[in-house]
All heavy atoms as TSV, in Angstrom:
chain	resi	resn	atom	element	x	y	z
A	1	MET	N	N	156.276	26.873	85.259
A	1	MET	CA	C	157.247	27.682	84.618
A	1	MET	C	C	158.386	26.695	84.122
A	1	MET	O	O	158.770	25.829	84.843
A	1	MET	CB	C	157.878	28.706	85.554
A	1	MET	CG	C	159.090	29.359	84.991
A	1	MET	SD	S	159.937	30.570	85.919
A	1	MET	CE	C	159.777	30.083	87.625
A	2	THR	N	N	158.836	26.934	82.950
A	2	THR	CA	C	159.960	26.221	82.366
A	2	THR	C	C	160.989	27.237	81.902
A	2	THR	O	O	160.616	28.286	81.503
A	2	THR	CB	C	159.574	25.226	81.239
A	2	THR	OG1	O	158.937	26.063	80.158
A	2	THR	CG2	C	158.641	24.204	81.700
A	3	ALA	N	N	162.246	26.777	81.970
A	3	ALA	CA	C	163.320	27.704	81.500
A	3	ALA	C	C	164.606	26.874	81.176
A	3	ALA	O	O	164.819	25.800	81.765
A	3	ALA	CB	C	163.700	28.708	82.580
A	4	VAL	N	N	165.286	27.409	80.211
A	4	VAL	CA	C	166.594	26.896	79.921
A	4	VAL	C	C	167.609	27.947	80.540
A	4	VAL	O	O	167.450	29.134	80.265
A	4	VAL	CB	C	166.918	26.784	78.362
A	4	VAL	CG1	C	168.320	26.398	78.105
A	4	VAL	CG2	C	165.921	25.853	77.749
A	5	VAL	N	N	168.479	27.456	81.352
A	5	VAL	CA	C	169.327	28.336	82.108
A	5	VAL	C	C	170.777	28.272	81.475
A	5	VAL	O	O	171.316	27.192	81.311
A	5	VAL	CB	C	169.411	27.975	83.632
A	5	VAL	CG1	C	170.285	28.939	84.386
A	5	VAL	CG2	C	167.972	27.970	84.224
A	6	ASP	N	N	171.276	29.493	81.171
A	6	ASP	CA	C	172.592	29.503	80.555
A	6	ASP	C	C	173.628	29.035	81.533
A	6	ASP	O	O	173.512	29.202	82.737
A	6	ASP	CB	C	172.845	31.032	80.209
A	6	ASP	CG	C	174.182	31.222	79.487
A	6	ASP	OD1	O	174.237	30.911	78.328
A	6	ASP	OD2	O	175.130	31.680	80.120
A	7	THR	N	N	174.667	28.430	80.951
A	7	THR	CA	C	175.780	27.917	81.762
A	7	THR	C	C	176.390	28.987	82.672
A	7	THR	O	O	176.740	28.697	83.783
A	7	THR	CB	C	176.900	27.255	80.840
A	7	THR	OG1	O	176.274	26.178	80.123
A	7	THR	CG2	C	178.003	26.734	81.669
A	8	ASN	N	N	176.545	30.186	82.167
A	8	ASN	CA	C	177.152	31.263	82.985
A	8	ASN	C	C	176.271	31.563	84.233
A	8	ASN	O	O	176.824	31.846	85.283
A	8	ASN	CB	C	177.270	32.552	82.121
A	8	ASN	CG	C	178.273	32.372	81.098
A	8	ASN	OD1	O	179.376	31.813	81.280
A	8	ASN	ND2	N	177.999	32.951	79.914
A	9	VAL	N	N	174.986	31.423	84.097
A	9	VAL	CA	C	174.120	31.621	85.223
A	9	VAL	C	C	174.263	30.507	86.276
A	9	VAL	O	O	174.326	30.697	87.439
A	9	VAL	CB	C	172.638	31.762	84.804
A	9	VAL	CG1	C	171.702	31.894	85.981
A	9	VAL	CG2	C	172.473	32.965	83.898
A	10	LEU	N	N	174.450	29.264	85.738
A	10	LEU	CA	C	174.610	28.150	86.604
A	10	LEU	C	C	175.991	28.303	87.441
A	10	LEU	O	O	176.054	28.009	88.612
A	10	LEU	CB	C	174.644	26.826	85.867
A	10	LEU	CG	C	173.253	26.486	85.201
A	10	LEU	CD1	C	173.503	25.238	84.242
A	10	LEU	CD2	C	172.250	26.253	86.229
A	11	VAL	N	N	176.964	28.726	86.696
A	11	VAL	CA	C	178.308	28.923	87.369
A	11	VAL	C	C	178.171	30.034	88.430
A	11	VAL	O	O	178.616	29.863	89.540
A	11	VAL	CB	C	179.354	29.240	86.300
A	11	VAL	CG1	C	180.734	29.684	87.048
A	11	VAL	CG2	C	179.674	28.070	85.385
A	12	SER	N	N	177.522	31.112	88.078
A	12	SER	CA	C	177.319	32.269	88.998
A	12	SER	C	C	176.537	31.782	90.225
A	12	SER	O	O	176.866	32.120	91.345
A	12	SER	CB	C	176.606	33.362	88.295
A	12	SER	OG	O	176.417	34.425	89.179
A	13	ALA	N	N	175.534	30.959	89.989
A	13	ALA	CA	C	174.696	30.435	91.101
A	13	ALA	C	C	175.535	29.560	92.020
A	13	ALA	O	O	175.433	29.626	93.241
A	13	ALA	CB	C	173.524	29.666	90.517
A	14	ALA	N	N	176.457	28.778	91.469
A	14	ALA	CA	C	177.295	27.892	92.252
A	14	ALA	C	C	178.281	28.688	93.060
A	14	ALA	O	O	178.560	28.322	94.211
A	14	ALA	CB	C	177.984	26.873	91.337
A	15	LEU	N	N	178.840	29.683	92.460
A	15	LEU	CA	C	179.915	30.497	93.125
A	15	LEU	C	C	179.416	31.467	94.097
A	15	LEU	O	O	180.165	31.896	95.017
A	15	LEU	CB	C	180.795	31.140	92.088
A	15	LEU	CG	C	181.523	30.236	91.059
A	15	LEU	CD1	C	182.362	31.053	90.142
A	15	LEU	CD2	C	182.333	29.195	91.802
A	16	THR	N	N	178.120	31.933	93.950
A	16	THR	CA	C	177.643	32.971	94.837
A	16	THR	C	C	176.264	32.611	95.403
A	16	THR	O	O	175.218	33.099	94.973
A	16	THR	CB	C	177.585	34.332	94.072
A	16	THR	OG1	O	176.831	34.139	92.837
A	16	THR	CG2	C	178.913	34.915	93.792
A	17	PRO	N	N	176.240	31.779	96.399
A	17	PRO	CA	C	174.974	31.449	97.065
A	17	PRO	C	C	174.273	32.708	97.557
A	17	PRO	O	O	174.819	33.630	98.070
A	17	PRO	CB	C	175.496	30.607	98.296
A	17	PRO	CG	C	176.814	30.154	97.980
A	17	PRO	CD	C	177.447	31.185	97.108
A	18	GLY	N	N	172.978	32.678	97.302
A	18	GLY	CA	C	172.127	33.720	97.676
A	18	GLY	C	C	172.052	34.885	96.692
A	18	GLY	O	O	171.232	35.778	96.840
A	19	SER	N	N	172.825	34.788	95.602
A	19	SER	CA	C	172.833	35.760	94.588
A	19	SER	C	C	171.485	35.740	93.693
A	19	SER	O	O	170.765	34.731	93.849
A	19	SER	CB	C	174.059	35.603	93.666
A	19	SER	OG	O	173.829	34.415	92.915
A	20	THR	N	N	171.389	36.686	92.881
A	20	THR	CA	C	170.241	36.715	91.986
A	20	THR	C	C	170.275	35.425	91.144
A	20	THR	O	O	169.150	34.789	90.932
A	20	THR	CB	C	170.206	37.985	91.094
A	20	THR	OG1	O	170.149	39.099	91.976
A	20	THR	CG2	C	169.027	37.991	90.138
A	21	ALA	N	N	171.420	35.067	90.612
A	21	ALA	CA	C	171.498	33.862	89.781
A	21	ALA	C	C	171.136	32.572	90.605
A	21	ALA	O	O	170.360	31.759	90.076
A	21	ALA	CB	C	172.923	33.741	89.193
A	22	ASP	N	N	171.587	32.494	91.738
A	22	ASP	CA	C	171.265	31.370	92.660
A	22	ASP	C	C	169.770	31.281	92.958
A	22	ASP	O	O	169.167	30.218	92.855
A	22	ASP	CB	C	172.045	31.493	93.945
A	22	ASP	CG	C	171.865	30.229	94.882
A	22	ASP	OD1	O	171.908	29.142	94.342
A	22	ASP	OD2	O	171.785	30.458	96.084
A	23	ARG	N	N	169.176	32.384	93.242
A	23	ARG	CA	C	167.767	32.452	93.532
A	23	ARG	C	C	166.905	32.103	92.288
A	23	ARG	O	O	165.988	31.377	92.391
A	23	ARG	CB	C	167.359	33.849	94.070
A	23	ARG	CG	C	167.921	34.055	95.466
A	23	ARG	CD	C	167.293	35.287	96.171
A	23	ARG	NE	N	167.269	36.458	95.303
A	23	ARG	CZ	C	168.254	37.353	95.272
A	23	ARG	NH1	N	169.274	37.256	95.997
A	23	ARG	NH2	N	168.141	38.440	94.478
A	24	ALA	N	N	167.380	32.610	91.092
A	24	ALA	CA	C	166.625	32.257	89.836
A	24	ALA	C	C	166.782	30.795	89.530
A	24	ALA	O	O	165.725	30.165	89.163
A	24	ALA	CB	C	167.269	33.106	88.714
A	25	VAL	N	N	167.892	30.158	89.665
A	25	VAL	CA	C	168.050	28.764	89.458
A	25	VAL	C	C	167.169	27.993	90.422
A	25	VAL	O	O	166.516	27.023	90.009
A	25	VAL	CB	C	169.555	28.365	89.536
A	25	VAL	CG1	C	169.686	26.797	89.517
A	25	VAL	CG2	C	170.339	28.956	88.384
A	26	GLN	N	N	167.110	28.439	91.675
A	26	GLN	CA	C	166.346	27.682	92.654
A	26	GLN	C	C	164.839	27.754	92.329
A	26	GLN	O	O	164.153	26.772	92.487
A	26	GLN	CB	C	166.592	28.254	94.028
A	26	GLN	CG	C	166.079	27.399	95.128
A	26	GLN	CD	C	166.673	25.968	95.084
A	26	GLN	OE1	O	167.901	25.748	95.051
A	26	GLN	NE2	N	165.843	24.910	95.056
A	27	VAL	N	N	164.409	28.921	91.899
A	27	VAL	CA	C	162.974	29.042	91.480
A	27	VAL	C	C	162.584	28.092	90.361
A	27	VAL	O	O	161.573	27.444	90.428
A	27	VAL	CB	C	162.685	30.539	91.063
A	27	VAL	CG1	C	161.333	30.633	90.402
A	27	VAL	CG2	C	162.730	31.472	92.352
A	28	VAL	N	N	163.467	28.031	89.393
A	28	VAL	CA	C	163.242	27.164	88.234
A	28	VAL	C	C	163.157	25.730	88.718
A	28	VAL	O	O	162.356	24.900	88.295
A	28	VAL	CB	C	164.254	27.416	87.105
A	28	VAL	CG1	C	164.117	26.361	85.947
A	28	VAL	CG2	C	164.050	28.786	86.513
A	29	LEU	N	N	164.189	25.331	89.498
A	29	LEU	CA	C	164.271	23.938	90.017
A	29	LEU	C	C	163.038	23.626	90.866
A	29	LEU	O	O	162.468	22.567	90.743
A	29	LEU	CB	C	165.542	23.776	90.793
A	29	LEU	CG	C	166.862	23.617	90.003
A	29	LEU	CD1	C	168.069	23.662	90.886
A	29	LEU	CD2	C	166.888	22.445	89.040
A	30	ASP	N	N	162.679	24.544	91.789
A	30	ASP	CA	C	161.568	24.303	92.594
A	30	ASP	C	C	160.232	24.088	91.868
A	30	ASP	O	O	159.370	23.359	92.209
A	30	ASP	CB	C	161.343	25.529	93.585
A	30	ASP	CG	C	162.404	25.434	94.712
A	30	ASP	OD1	O	163.194	24.402	94.798
A	30	ASP	OD2	O	162.561	26.488	95.361
A	31	ALA	N	N	160.165	24.803	90.666
A	31	ALA	CA	C	158.988	24.739	89.840
A	31	ALA	C	C	158.935	23.485	88.948
A	31	ALA	O	O	158.002	23.191	88.261
A	31	ALA	CB	C	158.857	26.036	89.032
A	32	GLY	N	N	160.111	22.753	88.949
A	32	GLY	CA	C	160.240	21.583	88.112
A	32	GLY	C	C	160.313	21.887	86.639
A	32	GLY	O	O	160.004	21.055	85.821
A	33	GLY	N	N	160.818	23.099	86.427
A	33	GLY	CA	C	160.888	23.506	84.996
A	33	GLY	C	C	162.256	23.660	84.372
A	33	GLY	O	O	162.396	24.440	83.336
A	34	PHE	N	N	163.262	23.042	84.973
A	34	PHE	CA	C	164.660	23.186	84.372
A	34	PHE	C	C	164.757	22.302	83.109
A	34	PHE	O	O	164.658	21.075	83.246
A	34	PHE	CB	C	165.679	22.849	85.371
A	34	PHE	CG	C	167.082	22.859	84.871
A	34	PHE	CD1	C	167.674	24.070	84.429
A	34	PHE	CD2	C	167.822	21.686	84.722
A	34	PHE	CE1	C	168.923	24.066	83.955
A	34	PHE	CE2	C	169.091	21.709	84.197
A	34	PHE	CZ	C	169.667	22.878	83.863
A	35	LEU	N	N	164.916	22.934	81.997
A	35	LEU	CA	C	165.090	22.217	80.733
A	35	LEU	C	C	166.486	22.262	80.265
A	35	LEU	O	O	167.196	23.311	80.453
A	35	LEU	CB	C	164.152	22.860	79.661
A	35	LEU	CG	C	162.670	22.993	79.942
A	35	LEU	CD1	C	161.935	23.656	78.820
A	35	LEU	CD2	C	162.030	21.636	80.218
A	36	HIS	N	N	166.887	21.185	79.634
A	36	HIS	CA	C	168.326	21.158	79.064
A	36	HIS	C	C	168.347	20.174	77.877
A	36	HIS	O	O	167.573	19.243	77.846
A	36	HIS	CB	C	169.311	20.772	80.152
A	36	HIS	CG	C	169.051	19.436	80.668
A	36	HIS	ND1	N	169.581	18.316	80.098
A	36	HIS	CD2	C	168.483	19.003	81.825
A	36	HIS	CE1	C	169.238	17.242	80.811
A	36	HIS	NE2	N	168.552	17.670	81.851
A	37	SER	N	N	169.261	20.454	77.028
A	37	SER	CA	C	169.543	19.377	75.991
A	37	SER	C	C	170.748	18.669	76.504
A	37	SER	O	O	171.453	19.071	77.429
A	37	SER	CB	C	169.887	20.057	74.663
A	37	SER	OG	O	171.155	20.751	74.708
A	38	ALA	N	N	171.047	17.557	75.827
A	38	ALA	CA	C	172.251	16.748	76.201
A	38	ALA	C	C	173.469	17.603	76.096
A	38	ALA	O	O	174.422	17.550	76.946
A	38	ALA	CB	C	172.348	15.474	75.346
A	39	ASP	N	N	173.529	18.433	75.044
A	39	ASP	CA	C	174.732	19.312	74.814
A	39	ASP	C	C	174.869	20.385	75.866
A	39	ASP	O	O	175.960	20.617	76.426
A	39	ASP	CB	C	174.670	19.947	73.403
A	39	ASP	CG	C	174.867	18.991	72.270
A	39	ASP	OD1	O	175.435	17.917	72.499
A	39	ASP	OD2	O	174.514	19.311	71.222
A	40	THR	N	N	173.720	21.036	76.243
A	40	THR	CA	C	173.866	22.093	77.209
A	40	THR	C	C	174.219	21.572	78.578
A	40	THR	O	O	174.944	22.132	79.323
A	40	THR	CB	C	172.601	22.988	77.289
A	40	THR	OG1	O	171.474	22.180	77.567
A	40	THR	CG2	C	172.381	23.685	75.985
A	41	MET	N	N	173.635	20.413	78.937
A	41	MET	CA	C	173.957	19.815	80.220
A	41	MET	C	C	175.387	19.322	80.236
A	41	MET	O	O	176.101	19.507	81.225
A	41	MET	CB	C	173.010	18.598	80.546
A	41	MET	CG	C	173.307	17.958	81.888
A	41	MET	SD	S	173.219	19.054	83.308
A	41	MET	CE	C	171.466	19.264	83.420
A	42	GLY	N	N	175.887	18.765	79.135
A	42	GLY	CA	C	177.292	18.422	79.041
A	42	GLY	C	C	178.210	19.558	79.208
A	42	GLY	O	O	179.206	19.483	79.914
A	43	GLU	N	N	177.892	20.678	78.600
A	43	GLU	CA	C	178.707	21.892	78.762
A	43	GLU	C	C	178.682	22.342	80.190
A	43	GLU	O	O	179.736	22.683	80.721
A	43	GLU	CB	C	178.142	23.031	77.840
A	43	GLU	CG	C	178.850	24.339	78.082
A	43	GLU	CD	C	178.231	25.455	77.300
A	43	GLU	OE1	O	176.987	25.499	77.182
A	43	GLU	OE2	O	178.982	26.413	76.986
A	44	ALA	N	N	177.518	22.441	80.794
A	44	ALA	CA	C	177.402	22.900	82.207
A	44	ALA	C	C	178.297	21.985	83.097
A	44	ALA	O	O	179.052	22.520	83.962
A	44	ALA	CB	C	176.034	22.872	82.689
A	45	ILE	N	N	178.242	20.685	82.977
A	45	ILE	CA	C	178.981	19.755	83.777
A	45	ILE	C	C	180.446	20.001	83.569
A	45	ILE	O	O	181.256	20.039	84.500
A	45	ILE	CB	C	178.582	18.340	83.471
A	45	ILE	CG1	C	177.144	18.114	84.048
A	45	ILE	CG2	C	179.564	17.332	84.147
A	45	ILE	CD1	C	176.583	16.749	83.648
A	46	ARG	N	N	180.892	20.073	82.237
A	46	ARG	CA	C	182.333	20.346	81.990
A	46	ARG	C	C	182.790	21.608	82.678
A	46	ARG	O	O	183.914	21.636	83.278
A	46	ARG	CB	C	182.580	20.410	80.534
A	46	ARG	CG	C	182.646	19.047	79.849
A	46	ARG	CD	C	183.154	19.121	78.411
A	46	ARG	NE	N	182.379	20.061	77.612
A	46	ARG	CZ	C	181.232	19.760	76.987
A	46	ARG	NH1	N	180.700	18.582	77.167
A	46	ARG	NH2	N	180.634	20.618	76.271
A	47	VAL	N	N	182.090	22.697	82.540
A	47	VAL	CA	C	182.421	23.940	83.109
A	47	VAL	C	C	182.445	23.890	84.605
A	47	VAL	O	O	183.439	24.356	85.264
A	47	VAL	CB	C	181.527	25.081	82.572
A	47	VAL	CG1	C	181.800	26.441	83.350
A	47	VAL	CG2	C	181.708	25.292	81.078
A	48	LEU	N	N	181.418	23.393	85.244
A	48	LEU	CA	C	181.304	23.347	86.672
A	48	LEU	C	C	182.445	22.405	87.296
A	48	LEU	O	O	182.807	22.586	88.475
A	48	LEU	CB	C	179.939	22.844	87.147
A	48	LEU	CG	C	178.846	23.810	86.886
A	48	LEU	CD1	C	177.459	23.163	87.172
A	48	LEU	CD2	C	178.996	25.068	87.829
A	49	ARG	N	N	182.979	21.513	86.493
A	49	ARG	CA	C	184.086	20.654	87.014
A	49	ARG	C	C	185.493	21.155	86.691
A	49	ARG	O	O	186.487	20.507	87.041
A	49	ARG	CB	C	183.922	19.230	86.446
A	49	ARG	CG	C	182.713	18.545	87.093
A	49	ARG	CD	C	182.644	17.121	86.648
A	49	ARG	NE	N	181.652	16.346	87.414
A	49	ARG	CZ	C	181.009	15.325	86.925
A	49	ARG	NH1	N	181.303	14.805	85.773
A	49	ARG	NH2	N	180.087	14.753	87.687
A	50	ARG	N	N	185.581	22.358	86.207
A	50	ARG	CA	C	186.876	22.924	85.901
A	50	ARG	C	C	187.665	23.165	87.196
A	50	ARG	O	O	187.129	23.719	88.135
A	50	ARG	CB	C	186.814	24.249	85.169
A	50	ARG	CG	C	186.419	24.061	83.707
A	50	ARG	CD	C	186.340	25.347	83.012
A	50	ARG	NE	N	185.848	25.141	81.571
A	50	ARG	CZ	C	185.472	26.066	80.794
A	50	ARG	NH1	N	185.411	27.338	81.222
A	50	ARG	NH2	N	185.091	25.812	79.605
A	51	PRO	N	N	188.916	22.763	87.295
A	51	PRO	CA	C	189.664	22.775	88.469
A	51	PRO	C	C	189.860	24.240	89.042
A	51	PRO	O	O	189.832	24.444	90.161
A	51	PRO	CB	C	191.025	22.242	88.179
A	51	PRO	CG	C	190.721	21.263	86.955
A	51	PRO	CD	C	189.623	21.891	86.239
A	52	ARG	N	N	189.830	25.224	88.103
A	52	ARG	CA	C	190.068	26.589	88.559
A	52	ARG	C	C	188.910	27.083	89.433
A	52	ARG	O	O	189.024	28.056	90.130
A	52	ARG	CB	C	190.289	27.510	87.368
A	52	ARG	CG	C	189.088	27.724	86.520
A	52	ARG	CD	C	189.495	28.646	85.359
A	52	ARG	NE	N	188.322	28.962	84.610
A	52	ARG	CZ	C	188.302	29.565	83.481
A	52	ARG	NH1	N	189.392	30.005	82.959
A	52	ARG	NH2	N	187.140	29.824	82.878
A	53	LEU	N	N	187.696	26.502	89.279
A	53	LEU	CA	C	186.583	26.899	90.084
A	53	LEU	C	C	186.724	26.464	91.588
A	53	LEU	O	O	186.085	26.980	92.496
A	53	LEU	CB	C	185.269	26.347	89.534
A	53	LEU	CG	C	184.847	26.891	88.193
A	53	LEU	CD1	C	183.521	26.283	87.766
A	53	LEU	CD2	C	184.778	28.438	88.220
A	54	ASP	N	N	187.589	25.527	91.845
A	54	ASP	CA	C	187.771	24.963	93.147
A	54	ASP	C	C	188.247	26.028	94.223
A	54	ASP	O	O	187.892	25.911	95.388
A	54	ASP	CB	C	188.850	23.797	93.208
A	54	ASP	CG	C	188.265	22.573	92.525
A	54	ASP	OD1	O	187.076	22.462	92.255
A	54	ASP	OD2	O	189.102	21.633	92.269
A	55	ARG	N	N	188.926	27.049	93.754
A	55	ARG	CA	C	189.335	28.062	94.673
A	55	ARG	C	C	188.233	29.005	95.161
A	55	ARG	O	O	188.352	29.733	96.137
A	55	ARG	CB	C	190.506	28.856	94.156
A	55	ARG	CG	C	190.190	29.748	92.917
A	55	ARG	CD	C	191.434	30.441	92.454
A	55	ARG	NE	N	191.401	30.446	91.008
A	55	ARG	CZ	C	192.149	31.110	90.198
A	55	ARG	NH1	N	193.099	31.882	90.759
A	55	ARG	NH2	N	192.046	31.033	88.899
A	56	TYR	N	N	187.122	28.970	94.298
A	56	TYR	CA	C	185.975	29.883	94.666
A	56	TYR	C	C	184.873	29.067	95.316
A	56	TYR	O	O	184.027	29.718	95.948
A	56	TYR	CB	C	185.460	30.471	93.349
A	56	TYR	CG	C	186.477	31.314	92.621
A	56	TYR	CD1	C	187.011	30.784	91.381
A	56	TYR	CD2	C	186.953	32.509	93.071
A	56	TYR	CE1	C	187.931	31.487	90.730
A	56	TYR	CE2	C	187.856	33.225	92.374
A	56	TYR	CZ	C	188.378	32.723	91.199
A	56	TYR	OH	O	189.306	33.453	90.554
A	57	CYS	N	N	184.826	27.816	95.150
A	57	CYS	CA	C	183.631	27.027	95.613
A	57	CYS	C	C	184.136	25.587	95.846
A	57	CYS	O	O	184.928	25.081	95.060
A	57	CYS	CB	C	182.577	27.045	94.562
A	57	CYS	SG	S	181.026	26.217	95.004
A	58	SER	N	N	183.599	24.993	96.909
A	58	SER	CA	C	183.985	23.563	97.102
A	58	SER	C	C	183.628	22.608	96.064
A	58	SER	O	O	182.514	22.826	95.421
A	58	SER	CB	C	183.478	23.099	98.495
A	58	SER	OG	O	182.079	22.886	98.415
A	59	ALA	N	N	184.431	21.602	95.856
A	59	ALA	CA	C	184.018	20.641	94.848
A	59	ALA	C	C	182.746	19.886	95.277
A	59	ALA	O	O	181.949	19.602	94.363
A	59	ALA	CB	C	185.124	19.578	94.671
A	60	GLU	N	N	182.519	19.770	96.542
A	60	GLU	CA	C	181.303	19.178	97.012
A	60	GLU	C	C	180.002	19.990	96.598
A	60	GLU	O	O	179.018	19.434	96.206
A	60	GLU	CB	C	181.285	18.982	98.496
A	60	GLU	CG	C	182.297	17.995	99.011
A	60	GLU	CD	C	183.744	18.565	99.130
A	60	GLU	OE1	O	183.875	19.813	99.141
A	60	GLU	OE2	O	184.606	17.752	99.088
A	61	ARG	N	N	180.114	21.307	96.728
A	61	ARG	CA	C	178.997	22.176	96.325
A	61	ARG	C	C	178.722	22.063	94.846
A	61	ARG	O	O	177.581	22.002	94.322
A	61	ARG	CB	C	179.217	23.675	96.730
A	61	ARG	CG	C	178.067	24.554	96.202
A	61	ARG	CD	C	178.062	25.850	96.962
A	61	ARG	NE	N	177.277	26.859	96.242
A	61	ARG	CZ	C	175.940	26.902	96.244
A	61	ARG	NH1	N	175.271	25.982	96.873
A	61	ARG	NH2	N	175.278	27.827	95.578
A	62	LEU	N	N	179.787	22.077	94.053
A	62	LEU	CA	C	179.643	21.989	92.590
A	62	LEU	C	C	179.047	20.617	92.215
A	62	LEU	O	O	178.094	20.622	91.370
A	62	LEU	CB	C	181.065	22.152	91.905
A	62	LEU	CG	C	181.623	23.560	92.096
A	62	LEU	CD1	C	183.040	23.576	91.548
A	62	LEU	CD2	C	180.830	24.544	91.481
A	63	GLU	N	N	179.493	19.510	92.816
A	63	GLU	CA	C	178.967	18.227	92.527
A	63	GLU	C	C	177.439	18.145	92.966
A	63	GLU	O	O	176.625	17.504	92.286
A	63	GLU	CB	C	179.754	17.141	93.135
A	63	GLU	CG	C	181.070	16.901	92.415
A	63	GLU	CD	C	180.926	16.537	90.955
A	63	GLU	OE1	O	180.038	15.753	90.592
A	63	GLU	OE2	O	181.748	17.021	90.157
A	64	GLU	N	N	177.114	18.776	94.081
A	64	GLU	CA	C	175.728	18.776	94.542
A	64	GLU	C	C	174.860	19.513	93.518
A	64	GLU	O	O	173.709	19.082	93.276
A	64	GLU	CB	C	175.712	19.527	95.916
A	64	GLU	CG	C	174.306	19.566	96.529
A	64	GLU	CD	C	174.295	20.219	97.885
A	64	GLU	OE1	O	174.951	19.698	98.796
A	64	GLU	OE2	O	173.665	21.282	97.973
A	65	LEU	N	N	175.336	20.622	93.007
A	65	LEU	CA	C	174.558	21.350	92.005
A	65	LEU	C	C	174.339	20.515	90.753
A	65	LEU	O	O	173.278	20.404	90.204
A	65	LEU	CB	C	175.241	22.693	91.677
A	65	LEU	CG	C	174.570	23.477	90.514
A	65	LEU	CD1	C	173.095	23.790	90.963
A	65	LEU	CD2	C	175.301	24.784	90.230
A	66	ILE	N	N	175.442	19.870	90.295
A	66	ILE	CA	C	175.325	18.988	89.137
A	66	ILE	C	C	174.324	17.842	89.379
A	66	ILE	O	O	173.419	17.602	88.597
A	66	ILE	CB	C	176.705	18.392	88.770
A	66	ILE	CG1	C	177.630	19.515	88.229
A	66	ILE	CG2	C	176.586	17.249	87.728
A	66	ILE	CD1	C	179.074	19.085	88.149
A	67	ASP	N	N	174.410	17.253	90.537
A	67	ASP	CA	C	173.424	16.175	90.909
A	67	ASP	C	C	171.989	16.674	90.859
A	67	ASP	O	O	171.086	15.999	90.421
A	67	ASP	CB	C	173.826	15.558	92.265
A	67	ASP	CG	C	175.053	14.738	92.186
A	67	ASP	OD1	O	175.553	14.395	91.144
A	67	ASP	OD2	O	175.568	14.450	93.320
A	68	THR	N	N	171.791	17.866	91.451
A	68	THR	CA	C	170.462	18.441	91.469
A	68	THR	C	C	169.963	18.766	90.123
A	68	THR	O	O	168.790	18.516	89.822
A	68	THR	CB	C	170.523	19.763	92.379
A	68	THR	OG1	O	170.921	19.380	93.750
A	68	THR	CG2	C	169.145	20.417	92.400
A	69	LEU	N	N	170.782	19.336	89.255
A	69	LEU	CA	C	170.390	19.654	87.914
A	69	LEU	C	C	170.016	18.416	87.129
A	69	LEU	O	O	168.987	18.399	86.429
A	69	LEU	CB	C	171.509	20.341	87.170
A	69	LEU	CG	C	171.856	21.738	87.679
A	69	LEU	CD1	C	173.064	22.296	86.999
A	69	LEU	CD2	C	170.684	22.716	87.591
A	70	VAL	N	N	170.812	17.384	87.301
A	70	VAL	CA	C	170.570	16.111	86.539
A	70	VAL	C	C	169.234	15.531	87.053
A	70	VAL	O	O	168.417	15.072	86.314
A	70	VAL	CB	C	171.750	15.142	86.681
A	70	VAL	CG1	C	171.372	13.763	86.145
A	70	VAL	CG2	C	172.965	15.694	85.916
A	71	ALA	N	N	169.132	15.389	88.376
A	71	ALA	CA	C	167.915	14.773	88.982
A	71	ALA	C	C	166.661	15.578	88.695
A	71	ALA	O	O	165.624	14.939	88.592
A	71	ALA	CB	C	168.184	14.680	90.498
A	72	ASN	N	N	166.676	16.848	88.611
A	72	ASN	CA	C	165.496	17.664	88.552
A	72	ASN	C	C	165.242	18.233	87.176
A	72	ASN	O	O	164.194	18.892	86.966
A	72	ASN	CB	C	165.478	18.736	89.596
A	72	ASN	CG	C	165.502	18.217	90.982
A	72	ASN	OD1	O	164.550	17.512	91.364
A	72	ASN	ND2	N	166.545	18.471	91.719
A	73	GLY	N	N	166.163	18.065	86.217
A	73	GLY	CA	C	166.077	18.633	84.964
A	73	GLY	C	C	165.279	17.738	83.948
A	73	GLY	O	O	165.146	16.511	84.211
A	74	ARG	N	N	164.723	18.311	82.890
A	74	ARG	CA	C	164.090	17.558	81.862
A	74	ARG	C	C	164.883	17.744	80.631
A	74	ARG	O	O	165.088	18.927	80.164
A	74	ARG	CB	C	162.672	17.904	81.698
A	74	ARG	CG	C	161.804	17.474	82.817
A	74	ARG	CD	C	160.354	17.828	82.536
A	74	ARG	NE	N	160.122	19.247	82.617
A	74	ARG	CZ	C	159.174	19.993	82.045
A	74	ARG	NH1	N	158.346	19.348	81.248
A	74	ARG	NH2	N	159.048	21.228	82.254
A	75	GLU	N	N	165.349	16.702	79.969
A	75	GLU	CA	C	166.057	16.829	78.731
A	75	GLU	C	C	165.061	16.987	77.561
A	75	GLU	O	O	164.079	16.336	77.494
A	75	GLU	CB	C	166.908	15.539	78.537
A	75	GLU	CG	C	167.804	15.719	77.297
A	75	GLU	CD	C	168.799	14.537	77.180
A	75	GLU	OE1	O	169.347	14.104	78.262
A	75	GLU	OE2	O	169.023	14.161	76.035
A	76	VAL	N	N	165.477	17.889	76.717
A	76	VAL	CA	C	164.630	18.185	75.551
A	76	VAL	C	C	165.529	17.990	74.301
A	76	VAL	O	O	166.781	18.184	74.366
A	76	VAL	CB	C	163.990	19.593	75.517
A	76	VAL	CG1	C	163.012	19.711	76.651
A	76	VAL	CG2	C	165.085	20.677	75.645
A	77	LYS	N	N	164.943	17.596	73.227
A	77	LYS	CA	C	165.682	17.385	72.025
A	77	LYS	C	C	165.657	18.769	71.200
A	77	LYS	O	O	164.595	19.285	71.064
A	77	LYS	CB	C	165.069	16.312	71.186
A	77	LYS	CG	C	165.869	15.994	69.935
A	77	LYS	CD	C	165.230	14.878	69.147
A	77	LYS	CE	C	166.055	14.680	67.870
A	77	LYS	NZ	N	165.530	13.521	67.118
A	78	ILE	N	N	166.803	19.154	70.770
A	78	ILE	CA	C	166.924	20.414	70.006
A	78	ILE	C	C	166.635	20.082	68.576
A	78	ILE	O	O	167.358	19.212	68.003
A	78	ILE	CB	C	168.231	21.055	70.199
A	78	ILE	CG1	C	168.563	21.353	71.678
A	78	ILE	CG2	C	168.369	22.310	69.309
A	78	ILE	CD1	C	167.619	22.264	72.354
A	79	VAL	N	N	165.725	20.715	67.931
A	79	VAL	CA	C	165.424	20.511	66.536
A	79	VAL	C	C	165.831	21.747	65.808
A	79	VAL	O	O	165.380	22.881	66.087
A	79	VAL	CB	C	163.908	20.171	66.390
A	79	VAL	CG1	C	163.549	20.002	64.923
A	79	VAL	CG2	C	163.450	19.013	67.196
A	80	GLU	N	N	166.584	21.561	64.813
A	80	GLU	CA	C	167.063	22.712	63.986
A	80	GLU	C	C	166.241	22.891	62.732
A	80	GLU	O	O	165.684	22.032	62.220
A	80	GLU	CB	C	168.548	22.586	63.624
A	80	GLU	CG	C	169.342	22.567	64.913
A	80	GLU	CD	C	170.877	22.441	64.547
A	80	GLU	OE1	O	171.277	22.832	63.450
A	80	GLU	OE2	O	171.617	22.033	65.352
């Protein structure tokens, strides 16, 4: 299975462990099917590193998610 996961879903997964979003992201990562473009990954990283998220989730958890996405994702080139 492969999937492109919206940034909002990634943020929801980070902020609410065990949620539907978190489980969906985990399924895609476990299947080795997380796809992203350089732009979408850049957006996700920028959003997940916003300081206002620190009050909802530890910076360590956010960085761990970013590291997991980068390590387990496959970059695809977007062709218009």
